[in-house]
N, C-alpha and C positions, 0 to 999 in steps of 0.2 A: 504494500501499499504506500501511498505518499505520505510524505512528513506532515503535511496539513491537510486535511480531509476536505476544506473549503475550497482550495485551489487547485489548478492544474496548469500546465504549460500550453502555449500557443501553439507548439509543434511546426508543422510545415507552413502555418498561415502567417508566420514570424516574416515581416517583411526581408529580414536579413538572408533569409533562405531564399525568397524570391530573387532578390537582387544577386546572390552568389552564383544561383543558377544561370541567371540570365548572362552575367559576366563571364563564368567559366564557358558557356556555350559559345558567345563571342570571340572569347580568348581561343578556345581551341580552332574556331573557323578561320582567325587570323594566323595563326600557327601554321595550319595546313595550306593557307594561301602563301604564307611566305615559303614554305618549302618547296612549292612549284612555281616560285617566281622566276623570271628569265632575268639573265644577268644584265641586259640593258635598262631594266626597271630599276635593279637594285643599284646600279651606276648614278641613277639620277638622283638618289637621295645620299650620295656621298659614300658609296660603298658600305651602307650600314641597312640592313635588310629591316625595315621598319616593322613590318607585318610582325615578325618573329618577335621584336622587342615588345611591342605593344601588346602581343598576344600572351606571351609569358608573363608579363605586368598584369594582365587582367587576369590570368589563371591563379597567380600569386593573391591577388585582391579578392578574388572569389574565395579561395581557401582562406583567407583571413576572416572573411564574414561569415563563412560556415563554422568556423571555430569559434568566433564571438557569439554566434548564436546558439551553439551548443554547451559553451562555457557560463553565458550568462542568460539563460531562457527568461522568456517573457511570462510572468505568472498572472493568470485570469482567474477571477474568482468563480466559483462554481454559480453562486446565485448574484447576478448583476444588480438586482434591487437592494442587497445588504450591503451597508456600508462598513468594513472592518473597522475603520476609524472612529466611528462613531460608537458613543457610550449608551448603551440602551437603558441606563438608570438615569440619564439627564431627560429632561423635558426636552421636547421638538419644538417649542414656540422659540426658542433662542434666548430664553430669559436666564441664563446661567448664573448671572450676577446677582439677580433678584433673590431677597429672602424669602425662604417658605414659612408659612404659619405654622406654628407648632401645636399639637393637640394636646 
């Protein structure tokens, strides 16, 4: 079971995993494009295969986003109507400073 019964993680709906998947896909496409680039195209960029460099950078960033999402997951409460920071003993009218009559 989970440590806290009232929460769960966002899982694959976490935006960091979506960004990681897209960056990883584009990075792989760039690396593959860079592997099949002709020599005249590489010479235009000063003998630096920019597709491979940019693709590798995108793959590294995708891995960083994935690791970040795995190490620090977003915690979603089970009951969104319940506020965990709200004290149930306090009056909901917002008069925390007012004195209560004694019986």
